[in-house]
Each structure stands twice: as structure tokens, then as C-alpha cells.
C-alpha positions as MATLAB code, in Angstrom:
seq = 'XXXXXXXXXXXXXXXXXXXXXXXXXXXXXXXXXXXXXXXXXXXXXXXXXXXXXXXXXXXXXXXXXXXXXXXXXXXXXXXXXXXXXXXXXXXXXXXXXXXXXXXXXXXXXXXXXXXXXXXXXXXXXXXXXXXXXXXXXXXXXXXXXXXXXXXXXXXXXXXXXXXXXXXXXXXXXXXXXXXXXXXXXXXXXXXXXXXXXXXXXXXXXXXXXXXXXXXXXXXXXXXXXXXXXXXXXXXXXXXXXXXXXXXXXXXXXXXXXXXXXXXXXXXXXXXXXXXX';
ca = [
    -139.020   39.439   99.877;
    -140.015   36.225  101.823;
    -141.081   36.405  105.339;
    -138.918   34.795  107.787;
    -140.678   32.430  109.828;
    -139.547   32.785  113.856;
    -137.687   29.689  114.736;
    -136.769   28.582  111.308;
    -133.082   28.781  111.996;
    -133.417   26.253  114.683;
    -135.214   23.958  112.297;
    -132.283   24.342  109.959;
    -129.756   23.621  112.534;
    -131.221   20.720  113.378;
    -131.666   19.666  109.550;
    -127.800   19.833  109.323;
    -126.823   17.669  112.399;
    -127.000   14.160  113.164;
    -129.675   13.655  115.675;
    -131.094   10.283  117.105;
    -134.348    9.543  115.619;
    -135.949    9.254  119.273;
    -135.180   12.828  119.768;
    -136.303   14.120  116.785;
    -140.083   14.055  117.576;
    -139.021   15.808  121.077;
    -136.987   18.221  119.724;
    -139.755   19.292  117.027;
    -142.302   19.406  119.879;
    -139.832   22.076  121.378;
    -139.160   24.135  118.425;
    -142.936   24.107  117.614;
    -143.687   25.073  121.064;
    -141.080   28.007  121.204;
    -142.756   29.184  117.915;
    -146.465   29.317  119.231;
    -146.994   27.125  122.036;
    -150.415   28.918  123.125;
    -151.684   28.385  119.921;
    -150.515   25.038  119.507;
    -152.386   24.223  122.829;
    -155.423   25.648  121.619;
    -155.690   23.256  118.492;
    -154.612   20.223  120.484;
    -157.651   21.194  122.781;
    -160.047   21.611  120.035;
    -159.091   18.062  118.838;
    -159.301   16.724  122.393;
    -155.553   15.760  122.459;
    -155.083   16.837  126.136;
    -151.965   15.368  126.908;
    -150.542   17.692  124.148;
    -152.804   20.573  125.044;
    -151.089   20.260  128.533;
    -147.522   20.153  127.197;
    -147.830   23.364  124.929;
    -149.932   25.173  127.617;
    -146.933   24.311  130.029;
    -144.618   25.957  127.871;
    -146.541   28.980  126.939;
    -147.252   29.329  130.848;
    -143.528   29.100  131.563;
    -142.994   31.942  128.710;
    -145.895   33.984  131.011;
    -148.870   33.756  128.470;
    -151.769   34.154  131.119;
    -154.324   32.900  128.806;
    -152.253   29.517  128.583;
    -151.681   29.583  132.511;
    -155.354   29.805  132.990;
    -155.909   26.980  130.510;
    -153.469   24.603  131.945;
    -154.958   25.441  135.273;
    -158.382   24.118  133.973;
    -156.654   21.024  132.566;
    -155.127   20.246  135.911;
    -158.182   20.962  137.698;
    -160.404   18.695  135.760;
    -157.823   15.782  135.053;
    -157.584   16.137  131.361;
    -154.612   15.060  129.963;
    -153.504   13.338  133.095;
    -154.428   13.059  136.809;
    -156.365   15.676  138.276;
    -153.979   18.218  140.428;
    -155.803   21.031  141.893;
    -152.614   22.282  143.754;
    -150.784   22.755  140.400;
    -154.320   24.188  139.022;
    -154.285   26.724  141.821;
    -150.460   27.910  141.176;
    -151.276   28.365  137.377;
    -154.464   30.226  138.113;
    -152.885   32.115  140.289;
    -150.318   33.214  137.864;
    -152.911   34.074  135.470;
    -155.072   36.045  138.033;
    -152.051   38.350  138.790;
    -151.812   39.351  134.956;
    -155.648   40.385  135.115;
    -156.965   36.994  133.786;
    -160.755   37.534  134.899;
    -161.481   33.583  134.161;
    -158.478   32.693  136.253;
    -159.412   34.946  139.187;
    -162.903   33.343  138.905;
    -161.755   29.774  138.791;
    -159.309   30.133  141.653;
    -161.995   32.084  143.908;
    -163.900   28.816  143.475;
    -160.705   26.795  144.740;
    -160.793   29.059  147.877;
    -164.182   28.943  148.413;
    -164.188   25.110  148.350;
    -160.656   24.551  149.922;
    -159.560   22.489  146.768;
    -155.457   23.014  146.139;
    -155.558   25.640  148.728;
    -156.417   26.344  152.144;
    -160.243   27.231  152.314;
    -160.188   30.910  152.721;
    -163.676   32.865  152.011;
    -162.289   36.251  152.345;
    -159.752   35.433  149.506;
    -162.344   33.923  147.415;
    -164.408   36.931  147.620;
    -161.870   39.185  146.797;
    -160.856   37.289  143.712;
    -164.726   36.883  142.836;
    -165.107   40.746  142.959;
    -161.541   41.227  140.675;
    -163.528   38.915  138.027;
    -166.518   40.854  138.366;
    -164.997   44.322  137.937;
    -163.616   42.790  134.434;
    -167.414   42.110  133.795;
    -167.488   38.475  134.763;
    -171.480   38.422  135.923;
    -171.014   34.800  137.112;
    -168.401   36.085  139.704;
    -170.545   39.056  140.571;
    -172.942   36.340  141.420;
    -170.595   34.087  143.457;
    -169.573   37.589  145.488;
    -173.187   38.476  146.264;
    -173.832   35.039  147.275;
    -171.036   34.743  149.750;
    -171.793   37.739  151.177;
    -175.169   37.331  151.398;
    -174.957   34.185  153.294;
    -171.629   34.734  155.207;
    -169.195   32.137  156.368;
    -167.252   31.366  159.384;
    -164.266   33.537  158.132;
    -166.314   36.198  156.290;
    -169.252   38.176  158.049;
    -172.552   38.483  156.247;
    -172.669   41.954  154.617;
    -176.055   42.406  152.974;
    -175.087   45.771  151.542;
    -172.365   44.220  149.719;
    -174.559   41.205  148.464;
    -176.616   43.641  147.257;
    -173.929   45.503  145.338;
    -172.752   42.375  143.393;
    -176.019   40.616  143.155;
    -177.399   43.841  141.257;
    -174.129   44.080  139.025;
    -175.067   40.298  138.081;
    -178.659   41.104  137.863;
    -178.563   43.901  135.709;
    -176.445   41.883  132.986;
    -179.367   39.696  133.135;
    -178.247   36.782  135.372;
    -181.849   35.551  136.663;
    -180.552   33.766  139.879;
    -179.039   37.228  140.785;
    -182.327   38.595  140.057;
    -184.244   36.180  142.138;
    -181.902   36.078  145.150;
    -182.295   39.928  145.224;
    -186.198   39.716  145.470;
    -185.796   37.342  148.217;
    -183.648   39.348  150.141;
    -186.405   42.407  149.897;
    -189.364   39.613  150.303;
    -187.749   38.224  153.685;
    -186.597   41.635  154.920;
    -182.960   39.995  155.196;
    -180.562   42.715  156.681;
    -182.863   45.232  154.596;
    -186.338   46.722  155.113;
    -188.839   44.514  153.984;
    -189.925   45.794  150.439;
    -192.576   43.546  148.809;
    -192.802   45.946  145.846;
    -189.264   45.792  145.331;
    -189.193   42.269  145.656;
    -192.034   41.785  143.005;
    -189.619   43.626  140.552;
    -186.817   42.045  140.977;
    -188.862   38.630  140.912;
    -190.815   39.919  137.434;
    -187.168   40.322  135.935;
    -186.461   36.519  136.829;
    -189.511   35.165  135.534;
    -188.775   36.638  132.062;
    -186.017   34.277  132.026;
    -187.917   31.417  133.335;
    -186.566   30.956  136.703;
    -188.994   28.417  138.288;
    -188.709   29.467  141.728;
    -189.352   33.279  140.721;
    -192.618   31.932  138.948;
    -193.539   30.623  142.221;
    -192.755   33.345  144.683;
    -194.205   35.836  141.952;
    -197.149   33.818  141.375;
    -198.208   33.790  145.000;
    -197.762   37.346  145.364;
    -200.070   37.842  142.571;
    -202.767   35.146  143.812;
    -202.650   36.960  147.129;
    -202.166   40.443  146.153;
    -198.794   40.976  148.312;
    -196.841   43.668  146.961;
    -198.724   44.003  143.697;
    -202.581   44.279  143.053;
    -204.209   40.994  143.126;
    -204.479   39.011  139.957;
    -205.584   35.895  140.335;
    -205.484   34.738  136.810;
    -201.940   35.762  136.462;
    -200.913   34.140  139.835;
    -202.513   30.953  138.526;
    -200.741   31.091  135.577;
    -197.131   31.639  136.900;
    -198.301   28.666  139.524;
    -199.014   26.623  136.901;
    -195.609   27.293  135.228;
    -193.869   26.783  138.586;
    -195.385   23.407  139.008;
    -193.979   22.102  135.869;
    -190.753   21.961  138.226;
    -191.103   18.479  140.145;
    -189.534   19.862  143.322;
    -191.543   22.778  143.206;
    -195.087   21.339  142.213;
    -196.535   20.328  145.605;
    -196.038   23.754  147.118;
    -197.232   25.754  143.572;
    -200.239   23.656  143.773;
    -200.949   24.034  147.293;
    -200.583   27.850  146.998;
    -203.196   27.908  143.950;
    -205.395   25.828  145.909;
    -205.510   28.090  148.886;
    -205.686   30.983  146.559;
    -208.819   29.687  145.089;
    -210.492   28.969  148.376;
    -211.298   32.602  148.860;
    -212.305   33.276  145.239;
    -214.996   35.387  144.277;
    -217.791   34.056  142.149;
    -216.180   35.760  138.921;
    -213.185   33.527  139.521;
    -214.885   30.494  140.173;
    -214.450   29.313  136.625;
    -210.863   30.402  136.483;
    -210.118   28.262  139.435;
    -211.930   25.187  137.997;
    -210.031   25.252  134.797;
    -206.583   26.151  136.245;
    -206.074   24.011  139.440;
    -205.230   20.401  139.037;
    -204.352   17.937  141.448;
];
């Protein structure tokens, strides 16, 4: 027995009625949208047909599809398929976030942090980032950590909360979270200063090629701070950091300073590695 396609009766009814040619395309689109609006939205988006994607996602969003609500919000936010509309974006992202869409919670959190389409509200932003982080969004965990680490006029600084969310992101391999954790311990910012712990987090960030981690860990090895002094390792990391233009002056200055107190055995090493 042949499978009946959902919505086919609507198409058959249209076929037996006299319909103005100008209405055929809009009516066909409505029927198709009712059958699988979100899928047609995905197809339209993949083809770069953003106006059609907006239409199909809007239909699916009104039907309560949370993925379509999130995608529609993103289209409004980015101005694809029409003018940018942060207010409409926030509306649909809120709908999706209420249904547990972690991507929507993350995107809406950014809007509340920036004050786009909604009043600026750091507490609300942090709560949304936490919601997304609990669902496994490691970027959101980083953003929550950053908000708590820096503090805002409407959100008190909370280093313990920052460490909690940074750690969740860092354990997932997010290098910036690893670096920021290292910096908290190196600076003693709200926690006891612990260079050994800082070096451990910097080391993890270095494995991902984080330039600032290369600079700071390289300096720690070069001067024996929090780790056993290892000038060769220190200069290697400082040389890597110097490949990043804005870090080059500081990396070269630290390398030159470390080599100023070199031992005779380290002379050749410094002569080979330190460059102006």
C-alpha cells in the first residue's frame, strides 16, 4: 500500500479549484511550509536563498520548532534575507532558549551582554551562558567565566564562579579558558597566587598554540618562576610567541633579559636564539 504524503490532500484540493495564477506560488509555498517548513528552511539556507529561509523558518517558528526559532533569530541578527532586526532576533531566540536550545541561549546571552535588541543585562547574560554551558556549550562556559572574572556594574565580580566556568571550558580543550585560568593564578586575582598552578594551565594552552600562553610560560621557564629554570625551553616558547606581531617586542625583551644573566654554558644557546 502506497504511503500517503502529509498535506497531499491540500494539494489535490488546490488542483481541482480555479485559482488565480498569481496565487499559485504563494499557496504552494504555504502548503510546502506546512509539510516541512524547517527542512525547507535548511535547504534554502544551504543554497544561500536567505529570503526563502526566513519565510520557511518563520512558519516553522510559529509552529513552535525551537531549531527554526534559533535559526530565524540568527538570520534576523545577521541581516540575511532582509534588514537586520535585533529585536525580532531576541524575540525568537528567547522562544528557542525557553525550549532548551543551547545555541539560542548562547546567542541571546551575547545580546544581553551587548545590549542589542534587549536592554543590557549582565546578570541575564550570565544566566543564559550558564544554561548553554550546562548543555555542553564550551564557548558559553568561557563567556560565563569571563563575565564573572571581570565583573560588570550590574554583576559583581565572582572569582570562584569564574574558575568554575573557566574550568568547564578548559577541560573541554578551550585554550583561551586555559590561559585565563593560568592568569588568575599567576596574578593572584581573587585567589592565592600560585605560579605552579598557573604554569600547568599555561602548558595546556601552549599545546593548542595559544600565543599569550607561549609568552607567559616561556618567561616562567626562562626565569625559573613556578617551574625549574630551563632557558632552552623558555627561549623556544618566547621565540614562538614573537611570531605574533603584537607580542614580539615583549617576547624579545624577556628573552634578552633572561640571557643577560646567562651562565657560560648558556652563552651559545642565547647567541643562537636571541634576535633583534
